[in-house]
N, C-alpha and C positions, 0 to 999 in steps of 0.2 A: 439455851433456846437457840438452835443453829438458824431457823427459818421463821419469817413471820408467821407461816401457818402454825409452827409450834405455838408460838405465843397465843394465835387464835383459839387453837384448840384448849390450851390451859385456861384462858380467860372464860371460854364457854363453859368449861367444866366448872369453874367458880362461879359464873352466872347461874348456873344450875343450882347450885347450893343455896344461893340468896334468892331464889324466885319466891318463896313462901315465907321469908323472915319478916317478922312485924305485922303478919296478917294475924286476925283474931284465931283463936285455935278452934277445932271443931267440937271440943269440951264446951266451949261458949256458945256453940249452935252458929258460928259465924262463918268459918271457912268450909268450902266445899273441897273434898280431896282432889288431887291433880286430874284423877280420871275422869270424875264427875264433871269438874269445871270443863275439860276439853270436850267431853262427850255432850253436855248441855250446849256448849257454845257452837259445836258443829251442827247439832238439831235446828238450834235457834237459827241459824243463818241460811240452812240448807232446806229447812222445812221439815216435815214427817219423813222419817226413814225407817227402814226394816232392818231386820239383823244382817242379812245378806248386804245391803247398801251400806250399813256403817262397818261390816268386816271388809269390805273392798275399800272404803273410805281409808280406814285406819291401817290396812295391811295387817290386821289381826285374825286369828281363827274365830270361829263362831263361839266357841266354848268362852273365850276371854269376852267376847261382847256380850254374851248371854250373862256372864257372872256381873259385868259392869251395869247392863240396864236392868238386870233382878235386882241390885243393890239401890238403883235410882228409883225403880218403882215402888220397892219397899219402903224408901224415904219419901215417897209422895212428890217426887221431882218430876217423873215422866209418867205417862199414860199409856196404853195400848189402844189405838183405834184401827177402824177398817181403812184400808188403802183408800184415800180421797179420790183416787185416779181409777178405782175399781179392780185393781190387781188382787190377787189372791192373798199375798203376804200381808200380815197385820203390821202397822207401823207405829213407832213411837214419837210423841210430842211431848213438849214441855208442858207441865201444869202449870196453874198459877204460882203455887209455891216454888216450883221449878224455875220459873222466870224471877221471881221474887229474890231467890237466893242465888241466882246467876247475877242479877244486877248489883245485889250487894257485894258479892264476890270481887265483881268487876271494880265497883267504885273504891273497894279498899285497895285493890292493887294499883289503881290509878292514884290515889292519895299517896300511897308509898312511894311510886315513881315520881310525883310532883314533888316530895320532899327531897329524894335523892338528886332530882334535876334543877333543884332551886337556884343554884349558882350558875346554871348554863344559860347561855343566850337563846332566844327563841330560834335563831339559825342552827346553832348545833343540835338543840332537840330534832329539829325537821331532818338536819343532815344524818344523826344517828337513827332516827326512824325509817329514812330512805334506805340507809345501808342494810339495816335489819330485815326490811322488807325483801330488798335484793338477796341477801344471804338465805332466807327462807324460800322464796320463789326458786333459786337456782337449787336447793335442796329438792324441793318438790319436783322440778322437772327431772331431776335424775332418777328420782324413784316413780315417776309417773303418777304421783298422787296430788294433784294440786288442791291447795286450801281454799274454798270460796272466802274472798274478802268483800265486805260492805262497800 
């Protein structure tokens, strides 16, 4: 590895591999698949969104968003509603089940992170969180698709 960016690339790849390790499997009804987790997270923070808004937010074509929202509708995680602002497009919002499953998935992820970071100081955890946020926001700036944060 010739440069630090090579190390970052490699460690980022390894991080992606670890993302869902240790979480309950979907067979057990515990884990949302990655696309559902991200989709539900975005709609929760942004509020009801249309296919077009989701397509723009994720930089994906509408057929991909249609498949993802269709699976979430079928699973009872999302529901279609009229646009609360009176627009023509119907929008998606989380159902009570979608809220519950997202909360469970997030709690599982947080517990896993807390186990991994148990030997880190509070300062190290805060610094790591700040660097991750900076890394993500710099990526978002380059792609012109900022992710809303609480």
